[in-house]
MIMILUM-882418 format. One record per residue: residue number from 1; residue in three letters; x, y, z of N, C-alpha, C in turn. Coordinates in nm, 4 decimals, m for minus. Layout:
N
R  doza  mimi    n.east   n.north      n.up   ca.east  ca.north     ca.up    c.east   c.north      c.up
R   NUM   ala         X         Y         Z         X         Y         Z         X         Y         Z
...
//
This chain:
163
R  doza  mimi    n.east   n.north      n.up   ca.east  ca.north     ca.up    c.east   c.north      c.up
R     1   met  m16.4843    0.7123   10.6777  m16.6064    0.6453   10.7181  m16.5931    0.4970   10.6851
R     2   thr  m16.6076    0.4094   10.7822  m16.6003    0.2665   10.7574  m16.7334    0.2177   10.7043
R     3   asp  m16.7334    0.0977   10.6471  m16.8577    0.0416   10.5948  m16.9627    0.0272   10.7047
R     4   arg  m16.9169   m0.0088   10.8227  m17.0096   m0.0271   10.9342  m17.0780    0.1055   10.9671
R     5   ala  m17.0053    0.2161   10.9534  m17.0603    0.3474   10.9850  m17.1317    0.4098   10.8658
R     6   phe  m17.1222    0.3470   10.7492  m17.1842    0.4020   10.6295  m17.3341    0.3745   10.6331
R     7   asp  m17.4106    0.4783   10.6626  m17.5552    0.4665   10.6733  m17.6194    0.5832   10.5992
R     8   pro  m17.6560    0.5632   10.4729  m17.7154    0.6728   10.3955  m17.8412    0.7318   10.4580
R     9   thr  m17.9137    0.6530   10.5368  m18.0369    0.7042   10.5975  m18.0090    0.8124   10.7007
R    10   ser  m17.8851    0.8166   10.7510  m17.8520    0.9162   10.8534  m17.8048    1.0486   10.7941
R    11   leu  m17.7909    1.0548   10.6629  m17.7398    1.1758   10.5975  m17.8531    1.2696   10.5572
R    12   thr  m17.8221    1.3986   10.5573  m17.9183    1.4953   10.5054  m17.9258    1.4791   10.3540
R    13   leu  m18.0276    1.5351   10.2931  m18.0436    1.5273   10.1485  m17.9227    1.5897   10.0778
R    14   asp  m17.8799    1.7053   10.1250  m17.7629    1.7707   10.0649  m17.6371    1.6847   10.0800
R    15   asp  m17.6213    1.6227   10.1967  m17.5052    1.5367   10.2187  m17.5097    1.4123   10.1300
R    16   leu  m17.6305    1.3577   10.1124  m17.6460    1.2430   10.0223  m17.6005    1.2783    9.8811
R    17   arg  m17.6524    1.3885    9.8322  m17.6169    1.4317    9.6960  m17.4681    1.4622    9.6850
R    18   ser  m17.4147    1.5304    9.7832  m17.2740    1.5689    9.7809  m17.1828    1.4463    9.7841
R    19   leu  m17.2112    1.3530    9.8732  m17.1289    1.2329    9.8843  m17.1386    1.1486    9.7575
R    20   arg  m17.2576    1.1378    9.7021  m17.2730    1.0619    9.5780  m17.1924    1.1265    9.4659
R    21   ala  m17.1976    1.2564    9.4540  m17.1207    1.3269    9.3506  m16.9707    1.3075    9.3730
R    22   glu  m16.9287    1.3141    9.4980  m16.7870    1.2944    9.5303  m16.7411    1.1541    9.4908
R    23   leu  m16.8213    1.0543    9.5242  m16.7858    0.9164    9.4913  m16.7896    0.8926    9.3404
R    24   gln  m16.8842    0.9543    9.2709  m16.8891    0.9420    9.1252  m16.7648    1.0045    9.0623
R    25   his  m16.7212    1.1165    9.1167  m16.6004    1.1818    9.0659  m16.4785    1.0913    9.0880
R    26   glu  m16.4699    1.0310    9.2042  m16.3598    0.9391    9.2313  m16.3673    0.8177    9.1389
R    27   asp  m16.4861    0.7693    9.1122  m16.5008    0.6580    9.0181  m16.4545    0.6987    8.8786
R    28   asp  m16.4860    0.8201    8.8376  m16.4403    0.8672    8.7062  m16.2875    0.8629    8.6979
R    29   ala  m16.2212    0.9053    8.8035  m16.0745    0.9056    8.8050  m16.0201    0.7632    8.8012
R    30   ile  m16.0753    0.6772    8.8847  m16.0289    0.5383    8.8890  m16.0561    0.4698    8.7557
R    31   ser  m16.1713    0.4952    8.6970  m16.2052    0.4365    8.5676  m16.1065    0.4797    8.4601
R    32   tyr  m16.0722    0.6074    8.4593  m15.9758    0.6601    8.3624  m15.8409    0.5890    8.3765
R    33   val  m15.7904    0.5811    8.4979  m15.6602    0.5193    8.5215  m15.6663    0.3700    8.4896
R    34   arg  m15.7751    0.3070    8.5223  m15.7905    0.1639    8.4937  m15.7869    0.1389    8.3433
R    35   arg  m15.8530    0.2242    8.2662  m15.8502    0.2082    8.1200  m15.7094    0.2283    8.0649
R    36   leu  m15.6352    0.3232    8.1222  m15.4961    0.3423    8.0801  m15.4133    0.2172    8.1094
R    37   ala  m15.4314    0.1601    8.2275  m15.3573    0.0393    8.2640  m15.3948   m0.0765    8.1712
R    38   gln  m15.5228   m0.0893    8.1385  m15.5665   m0.1957    8.0478  m15.5044   m0.1783    7.9094
R    39   ala  m15.4987   m0.0552    7.8612  m15.4395   m0.0295    7.7296  m15.2905   m0.0647    7.7318
R    40   arg  m15.2205   m0.0233    7.8354  m15.0780   m0.0552    7.8445  m15.0565   m0.2062    7.8518
R    41   leu  m15.1423   m0.2732    7.9261  m15.1327   m0.4182    7.9355  m15.1579   m0.4827    7.7991
R    42   asp  m15.2520   m0.4310    7.7242  m15.2766   m0.4836    7.5895  m15.1567   m0.4637    7.4979
R    43   phe  m15.0860   m0.3516    7.5119  m14.9639   m0.3302    7.4333  m14.8578   m0.4347    7.4679
R    44   val  m14.8413   m0.4612    7.5966  m14.7432   m0.5613    7.6400  m14.7826   m0.6985    7.5870
R    45   arg  m14.9091   m0.7321    7.5992  m14.9552   m0.8634    7.5509  m14.9400   m0.8744    7.3991
R    46   ala  m14.9626   m0.7653    7.3279  m14.9443   m0.7669    7.1818  m14.7978   m0.7938    7.1482
R    47   glu  m14.7071   m0.7282    7.2202  m14.5639   m0.7522    7.1982  m14.5296   m0.8974    7.2273
R    48   met  m14.5824   m0.9506    7.3363  m14.5557   m1.0900    7.3726  m14.6136   m1.1854    7.2675
R    49   arg  m14.7312   m1.1541    7.2178  m14.7962   m1.2370    7.1153  m14.7136   m1.2365    6.9862
R    50   his  m14.6667   m1.1202    6.9445  m14.5848   m1.1118    6.8232  m14.4566   m1.1933    6.8378
R    51   arg  m14.3986   m1.1884    6.9543  m14.2773   m1.2684    6.9774  m14.3075   m1.4166    6.9736
R    52   ala  m14.4194   m1.4542    7.0355  m14.4560   m1.5961    7.0373  m14.4892   m1.6467    6.8971
R    53   asp  m14.5472   m1.5599    6.8137  m14.5809   m1.5966    6.6759  m14.4593   m1.5944    6.5843
R    54   gly  m14.3506   m1.5349    6.6327  m14.2305   m1.5249    6.5526  m14.2326   m1.4108    6.4526
R    55   thr  m14.3296   m1.3216    6.4643  m14.3350   m1.2074    6.3735  m14.2399   m1.0994    6.4236
R    56   lys  m14.1770   m1.0322    6.3310  m14.0777   m0.9319    6.3666  m14.1302   m0.7890    6.3579
R    57   his  m14.2519   m0.7687    6.3066  m14.2999   m0.6306    6.2948  m14.3427   m0.5774    6.4309
R    58   asp  m14.3465   m0.4473    6.4396  m14.3847   m0.3882    6.5674  m14.5370   m0.3860    6.5803
R    59   ile  m14.5826   m0.3384    6.6929  m14.7258   m0.3444    6.7244  m14.8005   m0.2170    6.6862
R    60   thr  m14.7382   m0.1294    6.6089  m14.8022   m0.0017    6.5774  m14.9343   m0.0188    6.5042
R    61   asp  m14.9501   m0.1270    6.4290  m15.0777   m0.1501    6.3597  m15.1926   m0.1717    6.4574
R    62   glu  m15.1611   m0.2128    6.5777  m15.2639   m0.2427    6.6774  m15.3006   m0.1216    6.7641
R    63   ile  m15.2255   m0.0152    6.7541  m15.2473    0.1013    6.8397  m15.3900    0.1563    6.8297
R    64   pro  m15.4434    0.1809    6.7090  m15.5807    0.2362    6.7038  m15.6843    0.1455    6.7692
R    65   asn  m15.6720    0.0160    6.7491  m15.7685   m0.0775    6.8073  m15.7565   m0.0819    6.9596
R    66   ile  m15.6345   m0.0886    7.0089  m15.6140   m0.0947    7.1542  m15.6626    0.0335    7.2211
R    67   leu  m15.6191    0.1469    7.1689  m15.6615    0.2728    7.2311  m15.8113    0.2948    7.2152
R    68   gly  m15.8662    0.2602    7.1003  m16.0092    0.2781    7.0776  m16.0942    0.1939    7.1697
R    69   ser  m16.0476    0.0740    7.2001  m16.1284   m0.0140    7.2851  m16.1241    0.0265    7.4316
R    70   his  m16.0167    0.0923    7.4738  m16.0059    0.1274    7.6154  m16.0332    0.2736    7.6461
R    71   leu  m15.9977    0.3606    7.5570  m16.0077    0.5023    7.5892  m16.1335    0.5680    7.5346
R    72   thr  m16.1929    0.5103    7.4328  m16.3163    0.5700    7.3801  m16.4320    0.4732    7.3835
R    73   gly  m16.4064    0.3482    7.4103  m16.5130    0.2478    7.4115  m16.5734    0.2326    7.5487
R    74   gly  m16.6483    0.1268    7.5638  m16.7081    0.0974    7.6928  m16.8555    0.1310    7.6959
R    75   pro  m16.9216    0.0862    7.8006  m17.0650    0.1105    7.8120  m17.0952    0.2585    7.8326
R    76   ala  m17.2073    0.2975    7.7796  m17.2496    0.4373    7.7946  m17.2883    0.4629    7.9397
R    77   arg  m17.2529    0.5803    7.9875  m17.2913    0.6224    8.1213  m17.3572    0.7572    8.1087
R    78   pro  m17.4362    0.7928    8.2079  m17.4936    0.9272    8.2032  m17.3816    1.0302    8.1934
R    79   pro  m17.4011    1.1328    8.1128  m17.2934    1.2311    8.0974  m17.2673    1.3079    8.2261
R    80   arg  m17.1396    1.3244    8.2540  m17.0945    1.4066    8.3655  m16.9792    1.4896    8.3126
R    81   pro  m16.9501    1.5984    8.3770  m16.8359    1.6794    8.3312  m16.7086    1.5952    8.3266
R    82   val  m16.6274    1.6191    8.2272  m16.5038    1.5442    8.2115  m16.3883    1.6274    8.2670
R    83   asp  m16.3155    1.5672    8.3577  m16.2004    1.6333    8.4181  m16.0722    1.5717    8.3640
R    84   asp  m15.9641    1.6431    8.3799  m15.8326    1.5920    8.3449  m15.7794    1.5188    8.4676
R    85   phe  m15.7692    1.3875    8.4574  m15.7232    1.3070    8.5697  m15.5764    1.2688    8.5563
R    86   ser  m15.5032    1.3320    8.4647  m15.3642    1.2933    8.4399  m15.2726    1.3204    8.5597
R    87   thr  m15.3139    1.4062    8.6506  m15.2316    1.4319    8.7699  m15.2919    1.3698    8.8961
R    88   his  m15.3950    1.2891    8.8794  m15.4540    1.2178    8.9929  m15.3471    1.1250    9.0523
R    89   pro  m15.3453    1.1064    9.1827  m15.2435    1.0200    9.2443  m15.2355    0.8800    9.1825
R    90   leu  m15.3476    0.8225    9.1433  m15.3429    0.6900    9.0805  m15.2802    0.6959    8.9418
R    91   ala  m15.3045    0.8033    8.8676  m15.2408    0.8194    8.7362  m15.0901    0.8334    8.7531
R    92   leu  m15.0492    0.9068    8.8546  m14.9064    0.9230    8.8817  m14.8445    0.7908    8.9278
R    93   gln  m14.9212    0.7130    9.0025  m14.8734    0.5815    9.0460  m14.8549    0.4897    8.9257
R    94   leu  m14.9490    0.4917    8.8320  m14.9363    0.4115    8.7109  m14.8160    0.4573    8.6295
R    95   glu  m14.7992    0.5864    8.6177  m14.6853    0.6408    8.5434  m14.5533    0.5952    8.6061
R    96   ala  m14.5456    0.5965    8.7380  m14.4241    0.5517    8.8070  m14.4004    0.4026    8.7835
R    97   leu  m14.5068    0.3241    8.7860  m14.4946    0.1812    8.7594  m14.4370    0.1590    8.6195
R    98   cys  m14.4872    0.2335    8.5225  m14.4417    0.2199    8.3844  m14.2980    0.2699    8.3685
R    99   asp  m14.2656    0.3803    8.4343  m14.1287    0.4324    8.4287  m14.0309    0.3326    8.4898
R   100   asp  m14.0703    0.2715    8.6002  m13.9856    0.1744    8.6674  m13.9573    0.0540    8.5777
R   101   ala  m14.0549    0.0194    8.4937  m14.0390   m0.0954    8.4037  m13.9689   m0.0566    8.2738
R   102   cys  m13.9384    0.0728    8.2571  m13.8786    0.1224    8.1316  m13.9648    0.0815    8.0123
R   103   ser  m14.0926    0.1086    8.0243  m14.1912    0.0576    7.9290  m14.1991    0.1342    7.7975
R   104   thr  m14.1173    0.2351    7.7790  m14.1295    0.3129    7.6558  m14.0726    0.2406    7.5348
R   105   asp  m14.0008    0.1310    7.5577  m13.9416    0.0565    7.4471  m13.9663   m0.0925    7.4666
R   106   leu  m14.0890   m0.1348    7.4437  m14.1253   m0.2752    7.4645  m14.0375   m0.3721    7.3844
R   107   pro  m14.0049   m0.3420    7.2590  m13.9231   m0.4377    7.1827  m13.7858   m0.4653    7.2446
R   108   ser  m13.7328   m0.3714    7.3214  m13.6005   m0.3935    7.3809  m13.6073   m0.4725    7.5112
R   109   met  m13.7267   m0.4944    7.5627  m13.7413   m0.5674    7.6886  m13.7260   m0.7171    7.6647
R   110   thr  m13.6687   m0.7862    7.7630  m13.6594   m0.9317    7.7543  m13.7982   m0.9916    7.7798
R   111   gln  m13.8115   m1.1173    7.7487  m13.9383   m1.1876    7.7728  m13.9727   m1.1832    7.9216
R   112   glu  m13.8738   m1.1989    8.0066  m13.8964   m1.1964    8.1515  m13.9394   m1.0578    8.1973
R   113   glu  m13.8784   m0.9548    8.1422  m13.9167   m0.8181    8.1771  m14.0597   m0.7883    8.1330
R   114   leu  m14.0946   m0.8356    8.0131  m14.2323   m0.8169    7.9651  m14.3317   m0.8886    8.0556
R   115   ala  m14.2994   m1.0113    8.0923  m14.3893   m1.0891    8.1784  m14.4049   m1.0227    8.3147
R   116   ser  m14.2948   m0.9733    8.3703  m14.3010   m0.9048    8.4992  m14.3851   m0.7774    8.4888
R   117   tyr  m14.3615   m0.7012    8.3842  m14.4367   m0.5778    8.3620  m14.5854   m0.6083    8.3444
R   118   ala  m14.6171   m0.7108    8.2670  m14.7573   m0.7499    8.2471  m14.8221   m0.7868    8.3801
R   119   gly  m14.7488   m0.8585    8.4640  m14.8022   m0.8970    8.5947  m14.8281   m0.7761    8.6838
R   120   arg  m14.7369   m0.6817    8.6814  m14.7541   m0.5609    8.7631  m14.8723   m0.4781    8.7129
R   121   leu  m14.8852   m0.4661    8.5809  m14.9992   m0.3928    8.5248  m15.1309   m0.4628    8.5579
R   122   his  m15.1312   m0.5947    8.5474  m15.2522   m0.6721    8.5785  m15.2924   m0.6503    8.7253
R   123   asp  m15.1959   m0.6599    8.8149  m15.2260   m0.6400    8.9576  m15.2783   m0.4986    8.9829
R   124   phe  m15.2157   m0.3996    8.9208  m15.2589   m0.2599    8.9359  m15.4024   m0.2441    8.8860
R   125   glu  m15.4319   m0.3013    8.7699  m15.5668   m0.2908    8.7116  m15.6691   m0.3609    8.8011
R   126   gln  m15.6339   m0.4758    8.8560  m15.7250   m0.5487    8.9434  m15.7556   m0.4710    9.0710
R   127   glu  m15.6555   m0.4034    9.1252  m15.6786   m0.3191    9.2431  m15.7791   m0.2086    9.2105
R   128   arg  m15.7664   m0.1491    9.0935  m15.8618   m0.0445    9.0521  m16.0013   m0.1044    9.0347
R   129   ser  m16.0099   m0.2248    8.9819  m16.1405   m0.2904    8.9665  m16.2079   m0.3116    9.1014
R   130   his  m16.1293   m0.3551    9.1999  m16.1847   m0.3752    9.3345  m16.2286   m0.2423    9.3962
R   131   glu  m16.1502   m0.1377    9.3734  m16.1885   m0.0053    9.4240  m16.3195    0.0403    9.3615
R   132   arg  m16.3345    0.0179    9.2318  m16.4577    0.0595    9.1640  m16.5773   m0.0199    9.2167
R   133   his  m16.5598   m0.1469    9.2402  m16.6691   m0.2281    9.2946  m16.7134   m0.1730    9.4299
R   134   tyr  m16.6176   m0.1391    9.5132  m16.6470   m0.0807    9.6440  m16.7239    0.0505    9.6275
R   135   leu  m16.6768    0.1359    9.5355  m16.7447    0.2634    9.5111  m16.8866    0.2421    9.4598
R   136   phe  m16.9042    0.1477    9.3666  m17.0377    0.1212    9.3112  m17.1349    0.0811    9.4208
R   137   thr  m17.0886    0.0002    9.5148  m17.1742   m0.0426    9.6259  m17.2228    0.0780    9.7051
R   138   arg  m17.1330    0.1693    9.7328  m17.1688    0.2894    9.8092  m17.2568    0.3843    9.7267
R   139   ile  m17.2210    0.4051    9.6001  m17.3007    0.4934    9.5131  m17.4419    0.4382    9.4981
R   140   asp  m17.4525    0.3063    9.4800  m17.5847    0.2439    9.4668  m17.6675    0.2616    9.5940
R   141   ala  m17.6040    0.2493    9.7100  m17.6765    0.2671    9.8370  m17.7242    0.4115    9.8519
R   142   leu  m17.6397    0.5060    9.8142  m17.6796    0.6467    9.8216  m17.7928    0.6760    9.7229
R   143   ser  m17.7823    0.6237    9.6027  m17.8874    0.6450    9.5020  m18.0194    0.5831    9.5473
R   144   ala  m18.0112    0.4635    9.6034  m18.1333    0.3975    9.6513  m18.2002    0.4807    9.7605
R   145   glu  m18.1206    0.5384    9.8499  m18.1770    0.6216    9.9558  m18.2380    0.7481    9.8980
R   146   leu  m18.1753    0.8077    9.7981  m18.2343    0.9254    9.7318  m18.3680    0.8898    9.6672
R   147   val  m18.3714    0.7796    9.5966  m18.4955    0.7356    9.5324  m18.6035    0.7114    9.6367
R   148   arg  m18.5671    0.6448    9.7454  m18.6647    0.6180    9.8508  m18.7223    0.7476    9.9058
R   149   arg  m18.6371    0.8459    9.9292  m18.6842    0.9730    9.9847  m18.7794    1.0444    9.8883
R   150   tyr  m18.7494    1.0410    9.7605  m18.8392    1.1037    9.6633  m18.9691    1.0251    9.6533
R   151   arg  m18.9593    0.8937    9.6502  m19.0776    0.8086    9.6399  m19.1686    0.8248    9.7616
R   152   asp  m19.1098    0.8335    9.8801  m19.1872    0.8430   10.0034  m19.2263    0.9859   10.0388
R   153   gly  m19.1867    1.0809    9.9549  m19.2244    1.2199    9.9786  m19.1389    1.2926   10.0798
R   154   glu  m19.0297    1.2319   10.1226  m18.9403    1.2982   10.2183  m18.8564    1.4065   10.1508
R   155   ala  m18.8446    1.3976   10.0199  m18.7695    1.4990    9.9439  m18.8606    1.5488    9.8332
R   156   asn  m18.8461    1.6749    9.8009  m18.9299    1.7380    9.7002  m18.8647    1.7246    9.5628
R   157   val  m18.9375    1.6685    9.4678  m18.8862    1.6496    9.3329  m18.8532    1.7850    9.2689
R   158   asp  m18.9245    1.8901    9.3044  m18.8961    2.0231    9.2500  m18.7532    2.0684    9.2824
R   159   gly  m18.6976    2.0164    9.3911  m18.5614    2.0511    9.4282  m18.4588    2.0008    9.3273
R   160   leu  m18.4938    1.8989    9.2502  m18.4024    1.8477    9.1482  m18.3782    1.9502    9.0393
R   161   leu  m18.4782    2.0310    9.0100  m18.4660    2.1284    8.9028  m18.3704    2.2405    8.9402
R   162   val  m18.3542    2.2642    9.0691  m18.2636    2.3678    9.1153  m18.1186    2.3221    9.0966
R   163   asp  m18.0924    2.1925    9.1126  m17.9566    2.1374    9.0992  m17.9172    2.1513    8.9591
//
């Protein structure tokens, strides 16, 4: 469905709810992968920072902070079931990007390799951000149409209790 054809007013109530749930699920997957990419990028930047500072210790001291800020932090959202997105195509794409960069041993990478890897991770994360923005626009339009239907009496609020 193109944006031009995206018209929430033309959907049935069930289709509105279904499409919104589908898009929210896709956002959950993209959000998960985006947080993984951000964490990996923070590890690369930490390695680069340690090199620039001339410190020789590894970045293991930063692991709890980096993982905590990306994988458990963030703004609260309404609770939804949590799925395992580790086999989602975007997660596999991120994994391939990391494998291609040989990212399991950051200290052995040259400065140029680290910079290239950081750039690729940044671009990947930015693409996910743009995808999420697109999804939010559609989810917001669907939610607004649902609210309008309930407000205008076109949909029965009692039907929410059945869901």
